[in-house]
N, C-alpha and C positions, 0 to 999 in steps of 0.2 A: 199343230195346232190338236194334236193328242196330248192330253192330262189338264185340260182345262173345261171350263164351261162355257155355252156359247153366248156371247151376248144378245140383249132381247134385239139389237139389229139385224145382227146376223142370222139370228131367228127367222128374222120378218125377211131378211134376203133370201135365205133357203127356203123356205114358205116359196115366197114369190116368182122362185125360177122355177119350183117343182110345177107349180099352176099354168107359169108360162109353155116349158116343156108340153106339160098336157094339154091346152091347147093348141103350140103348136101343129102338136100332130094330129088330134082332131081338125086342124084347119086341113093340113095335107089329106088327109082321110077322104075329106068329103070333097075336096077339089081332084082328087082321083076318082073317086065313084065319078062324078059328074061329068069328069075327062069321058070315063068308062061308056060312061049311060046315052051321052049324050053328044052333037055334034056341036061345035062355037056357034057355028051358022045359029041354029036350036037352040041356041041359052042366050046368043046376042036377041032373037026375037024374040025372045018372050021374058029378056030380063026388063028391069027397070032402069033404065040408060043412066038417069043419074043417078041413082044408087049403085049402079054397077060400078061407074067410072069411082063414084064415091071411095066403093070399094078396092078398087085397081089402087086407088093413092094411097091410102094405105098399107097395102101391101105391098108398095113401094117405097114408104115409108121404114116401113117393117122392114125390108130388104137392108135398108142404107143404112138401117142402124145395126143388122148385123154383119155389114160387109164392116162397117167403123172399128165393130168389139172385131172382130178377124184381122183386122190393120195395126190396132193395139194388143192385141199376143202375139204378131209376128213382130212387134217393136220388142217388147219381151223376153222372147226366145232369142232373139237375134243379141 
């Protein structure tokens, strides 16, 4: 990639990835703080249960996407 300018779609991808990395780190830190400060029973007791389930489902979807990326990387390295 050296010796050439990035195309606009490449710049957008790099930008989106940087935002994703920051947001994943932010979510990780938030969850770590919740776990450190509160027990799971209290979190469940005070949570909006429907919204909490939606959050869990979204995180599951994100996790599965990352697993698929990991598998794709393994294929390309093999």
